[in-house]
KEZA-290092 format. One line per field, with one value per residue (C-alpha): residue number from 1; residue in three letters; z negated, y, x negated. Coordinates in steps of 0.02 Angstrom, whole numbers, plus 50000, padded with zeros to 5 digits. Each point is the difference from the previous one (the first is absolute). Layout:
lumse: NUM;...
pator: ALA;...
z: Z;...
y: Y;...
x: X;...
***
This chain:
lumse: 1;2;3;4;5;6;7;8;9;10;11;12;13;14;15;16;17;18;19;20;21;22;23;24;25;26;27;28;29;30;31;32;33;34;35;36;37;38;39;40;41;42;43;44;45;46;47;48;49;50;51;52;53;54;55;56;57;58;59;60;61;62;63;64;65;66;67;68;69;70;71;72;73;74;75;76;77;78;79;80;81;82;83;84;85;86;87;88;89;90;91;92;93;94;95;96;97;98;99;100;101;102;103;104;105;106;107;108;109;110;111;112;113;114;115;116;117;118;119;120;121;122;123;124;125;126;127;128;129;130;131;132;133;134;135;136;137;138;139;140;141;142;143;144;145;146;147;148;149;150;151;152;153;154;155;156;157;158;159;160;161;162;163;164;165;166;167;168;169;170;171;172;173;174;175;176;177;178;179;180;181;182;183;184;185;186;187;188;189;190;191;192;193;194;195;196;197;198;199;200;201;202;203;204;205;206;207;208;209;210;211;212;213;214;215;216;217;218;219;220;221;222;223;224;225;226;227;228;229;230;231;232;233;234;235;236;237;238;239;240;241;242;243;244;245;246;247;248;249;250;251;252;253;254;255;256;257;258;259;260;261;262;263;264;265;266;267;268;269;270;271;272;273;274;275;276;277;278;279;280;281;282;283;284;285;286;287;288;289;290;291;292;293;294;295;296;297;298;299;300;301;302;303;304;305;306;307;308;309;310;311;312;313;314;315;316;317;318;319;320;321;322;323;324;325;326;327;328;329;330;331;332;333;334;335;336;337;338;339;340
pator: MET;SER;LEU;GLU;LEU;THR;PHE;THR;ALA;GLN;ASP;ALA;ALA;ASN;VAL;ARG;PHE;ALA;VAL;SER;PRO;LEU;TRP;GLU;VAL;VAL;ALA;SER;VAL;ARG;VAL;VAL;LYS;ASN;PRO;ALA;ALA;HIS;ALA;VAL;LEU;LYS;PRO;TRP;VAL;GLU;ARG;VAL;ARG;ARG;PRO;LEU;ALA;ASP;VAL;ASP;TRP;ARG;LEU;LEU;SER;ASP;LEU;VAL;PRO;VAL;PRO;THR;THR;SER;ILE;VAL;CYS;PHE;VAL;CYS;PRO;PRO;PRO;SER;THR;SER;VAL;PRO;ASP;LEU;GLU;VAL;GLU;LEU;ALA;THR;MET;ALA;ALA;MET;ALA;PRO;ARG;VAL;GLN;GLU;ASP;LEU;ASP;VAL;TRP;ASP;GLY;PRO;ARG;THR;ARG;ALA;LEU;GLN;ALA;LEU;HIS;ASP;ASP;PRO;VAL;GLY;GLY;LEU;GLU;ARG;LEU;ALA;GLY;GLU;ILE;ARG;GLY;TYR;TRP;GLU;ALA;ALA;ILE;ALA;PRO;PHE;TRP;PRO;ARG;ILE;SER;THR;LEU;LEU;GLU;GLY;ASP;VAL;LEU;TYR;ARG;ALA;ARG;SER;LEU;ALA;GLU;GLY;GLY;LEU;ARG;ARG;MET;LEU;SER;ASP;LEU;ASP;ALA;ALA;ALA;THR;TRP;GLU;GLY;GLU;THR;LEU;ARG;LEU;PRO;LYS;THR;VAL;CYS;GLU;GLY;VAL;ARG;PRO;LEU;ARG;GLY;LEU;GLY;LEU;LEU;LEU;VAL;PRO;SER;VAL;PHE;THR;TRP;PRO;ARG;VAL;PHE;SER;VAL;THR;THR;PRO;PRO;TRP;GLN;PRO;THR;ILE;ARG;TYR;PRO;PRO;ARG;GLY;VAL;ALA;THR;LEU;TRP;GLU;HIS;ARG;GLU;SER;ASP;PRO;PRO;GLN;ALA;LEU;ALA;ALA;VAL;LEU;GLY;ARG;THR;ARG;ALA;ARG;LEU;LEU;ALA;GLU;LEU;ASP;GLN;PRO;ALA;SER;THR;ARG;GLU;LEU;ALA;THR;ARG;LEU;ASP;LEU;SER;GLU;PRO;GLY;ALA;ASN;GLN;HIS;LEU;THR;ALA;LEU;ARG;LYS;ALA;GLY;LEU;ALA;SER;ALA;HIS;ARG;THR;GLY;ARG;TYR;VAL;LEU;TYR;ALA;ARG;THR;ALA;VAL;ALA;GLU;THR;LEU;LEU;ALA;GLY;ASP;ALA;THR;SER;ASP;ARG;GLU;SER;ASP;ARG;ALA;ASP;ARG;GLY;ILE;ARG;ASP;ILE;ARG
z: 46842;49962;50035;50063;49971;50073;49916;50081;49895;50018;49940;49848;49957;50005;49875;49871;49868;49965;49889;50079;49892;50157;50058;49826;50024;50174;49958;49843;50105;50064;49822;49946;50152;49986;49822;50027;50115;49869;49844;49920;50019;49940;49828;50079;50109;49846;49916;50149;50073;49884;50021;50188;50003;49971;50147;50185;50099;50146;50135;49912;49988;50186;50041;49897;50066;49921;50058;50032;50164;50020;49929;50113;49968;49982;49838;49918;50087;49923;49871;50054;49822;49872;49865;50077;49900;50071;50059;50104;50084;50031;50084;50114;50036;50043;50130;50087;50074;50180;49987;49928;50163;50084;49849;49974;50188;49991;49825;49987;49849;50014;50055;49866;49998;49879;50110;50155;49908;49959;50182;50058;49872;49942;49900;49901;49983;49925;49878;49947;49988;49891;49882;49987;49968;49859;49917;50020;49931;49842;49968;50040;50014;49898;49834;50037;50095;49862;49984;50185;50041;49863;50080;50172;49951;49900;50159;50098;49868;50004;50187;49996;49880;50111;50152;49906;49940;50144;50150;50116;50033;49822;49960;50148;49978;49834;50080;50018;49947;50180;50078;50100;50100;50170;50053;49987;50001;49845;50021;49882;49986;49936;50102;50101;50157;50078;50125;50022;49952;50034;49860;50134;49893;49874;49868;49884;49871;49856;49902;49849;49976;49861;50106;50152;49903;50058;50178;50091;50107;50133;50106;50155;50128;50043;49945;49821;49920;50000;49832;49893;49855;49887;49823;49864;49866;49847;50078;49912;49826;50041;49935;49848;49835;49874;49821;49892;49853;50051;49983;49823;50045;50111;49863;49874;50117;50068;49862;50008;50072;50144;50030;50004;50122;50120;49982;50044;50156;50098;50108;50014;49879;49941;49830;49949;50051;49905;49845;49997;50020;49860;49884;50015;50017;50170;49944;49906;50153;50115;49877;50008;50193;50020;49900;50107;50158;49941;49960;50175;49943;50068;50147;50023;50162;50022;50128;49994;49831;49946;49926;49992;49904;50061;49943;50093;50069;49850;49879;50100;49980;49816;49964;50107;49918;49827;50022;50048;49845;49891;50073;49974;49819;49971;50071;49886;49848;50041;50018;49828;49922;50083;49935;49825
y: 62724;50171;50101;50181;50128;50170;50142;50153;50147;49926;49833;50078;50089;49832;49896;49922;49859;49857;49843;49843;49854;49899;50017;49944;49839;49972;50045;49887;49848;50008;49998;49851;49901;50042;50053;49966;50146;50119;49974;50161;49936;49818;50033;50051;49845;49888;50080;49990;49831;49902;50121;49996;49815;50019;50119;49961;50118;49893;50124;50144;49891;49960;50188;50034;49874;49989;50068;50147;50088;50081;50005;50027;50176;49947;49915;50159;50165;50151;50079;50153;50070;50028;49872;49880;49856;49820;49997;50158;49924;49832;50097;50084;49823;49937;50135;49938;49848;50071;50000;49825;49898;50127;50014;49815;49972;50111;49950;49894;49902;49813;49966;49884;49919;50130;50143;49922;50001;50182;50037;49907;50087;50166;50060;49836;49980;50171;49965;49845;50095;50134;49866;49924;50174;50031;49835;50028;50175;49942;49864;50083;50189;50070;49947;50096;50146;50132;49978;49991;50152;50101;49966;50039;50163;50048;49976;50114;50138;49983;50019;50143;50090;49954;50073;50161;50018;49941;49992;49854;49948;49970;49913;49877;49970;49917;49867;49885;50018;49979;50121;50138;50156;50051;50166;49979;49810;49892;49829;49862;49832;49834;50017;49864;50103;50104;50136;50181;50020;50167;50063;50078;50157;49893;50014;49852;49905;49939;49848;49945;49813;49887;49839;50080;49989;49993;50051;50143;49960;50114;50026;50105;49945;50095;50042;50007;50134;49943;49918;49951;49876;50008;49932;50128;50044;49888;49836;49905;50046;49971;49820;50019;49955;50134;49949;50151;50058;50088;50187;50056;50120;49869;49870;50119;50016;49820;49901;49924;49833;50078;50119;49861;49905;50149;50018;49818;50018;50087;49842;49903;49857;49866;49997;49849;50086;50156;49905;49909;50159;50092;49852;50011;49863;49989;50049;50150;50054;49976;50107;50145;49984;50005;50163;50077;49947;50079;50156;50011;49970;49824;49904;49812;49910;49823;49887;49824;49931;50146;50174;50130;50164;50159;50178;50124;50165;50086;49895;50031;50190;49984;49897;50115;50156;49925;49952;50177;50063;49883;50058;50180;49963;49911;50153;50116;49893;50002;50189;50020;49890;50103;50159;49926
x: 40966;50076;50156;49983;50137;49987;50096;50078;50062;50175;49946;49915;50162;50093;49905;50110;50000;50122;50009;50066;50071;50026;49823;49937;50100;49933;49815;50009;50041;49820;49933;50107;49950;49813;49953;49818;49990;50081;49900;50064;50180;49975;50069;50166;50002;49976;50148;50120;49954;50119;50156;49973;50012;50188;50018;50027;49889;49946;50055;49914;49843;50003;50008;49840;49872;49827;49882;50108;49954;50171;50173;50152;50070;50180;49961;49946;50030;49916;50115;50097;50015;49867;50064;50128;50062;49993;50180;49977;49845;50094;50143;49870;49928;50170;50020;49845;50094;49990;49805;49978;49986;49885;49886;49987;49962;49848;49942;49844;50061;50050;50179;50068;50173;50066;49930;50082;50167;49975;49957;50160;50112;49925;50148;50021;49813;49977;50141;49906;49836;50083;50065;49823;49926;50124;49960;49811;50020;50088;49871;49837;50016;50147;49928;49842;50079;49997;49815;49970;50107;49919;49826;50067;50083;49845;49894;50122;49984;49808;49994;50125;49878;49858;50089;50034;49820;49901;50115;50044;49820;49960;50165;49987;49814;50038;50109;49851;49820;49940;50127;49915;50051;49932;50073;50190;49993;50012;49915;50062;49911;50072;50158;50085;50018;49862;49972;50068;50178;50094;50113;50116;50031;50093;49865;49958;50099;49890;50065;49899;50014;49932;50008;49916;49834;49865;50046;50092;50147;50072;50153;49962;50130;50159;50130;49936;49895;49819;49975;49849;50024;49855;49946;50028;49873;50002;50053;49862;50068;50186;50011;49886;50088;49957;50033;50031;50107;50159;49997;50048;50140;50089;49982;50083;50151;50021;49918;49831;50052;50096;49864;49869;50113;50004;49809;49977;50106;49861;50028;50163;50013;50126;50083;49897;49833;50044;50056;49837;49893;50090;50027;50193;50130;50072;50177;49928;49899;50153;50108;49872;49981;50189;50007;49865;50087;50164;49906;49929;49822;49980;50067;50030;49964;50063;49918;50066;49962;49896;50041;49864;50020;49913;49990;50108;49939;50077;49900;49839;50027;50035;49846;49893;50071;49990;49819;49959;50087;49901;49835;50045;50057;49832;49906;50104;49960;49814;50009;50080;49866;49866;50072;50006
***
């Protein structure tokens, strides 16, 4: 099974990238429902299963059956901007109400009671779906989003450099190890749909997606720009917990305890979990986390009875930059010793 995309000069000029929070929600439902088929993502499933127990996402679940042969397009239209937030994408989804009945009538998924209610009342059904997606997002995706978005944006930068250095063929060949070119046609394996799909002069929208792993998903039907959702590089290391001392310069500014807390938040964690890891009292850990949250370095995500803390994008940048500074300082120190 393979998908064949033939490029004209106009198509090549209209290749672009986007990140889609809504698609990450939709694609991740497959992982929660069938973790055995997504071994690389099982650590994430184990962390979110308990928070998701407090969330009603039955309609969303019905729209993403397992095994997943197709997902109705009104659930997650391709993004129109490069980095939309979730609410922008939910507004676009709400505007799909006129398509709901037609799309469900031709969809090959099972027609559950919840899906029949959505078919009978598309506007009300999409409002319910949007509410479920918001709850699911807060429980399962938002605490991890700084890490996920950093990986996705890094993949976009990597492919932009690949495009500049080697052209379109080189950049697209790297989407999958088995991708091949034949003339002006790109052949992608491991896709749900198959056959030759014209790009209609609209080019190609590339959407890196953590929860798409290990497959490639496509949208090739009008009126949307043809879209490929593909796993980014580095998914296998995304959920690894890396124990390390906090960078020295950051510890000098924040204090060692708060710097260690930020370093531990490479994955979202509760106050109790962090207190145990760092040998702190829960009130003490909570006090430090509150200070980090007020400073914009940590975020708190409540799901039912649970509160998970996560690093913000600002904290990710500080830690990455400070680690680089530490390495450069170490190299400079070694250079001085060598001179002596």
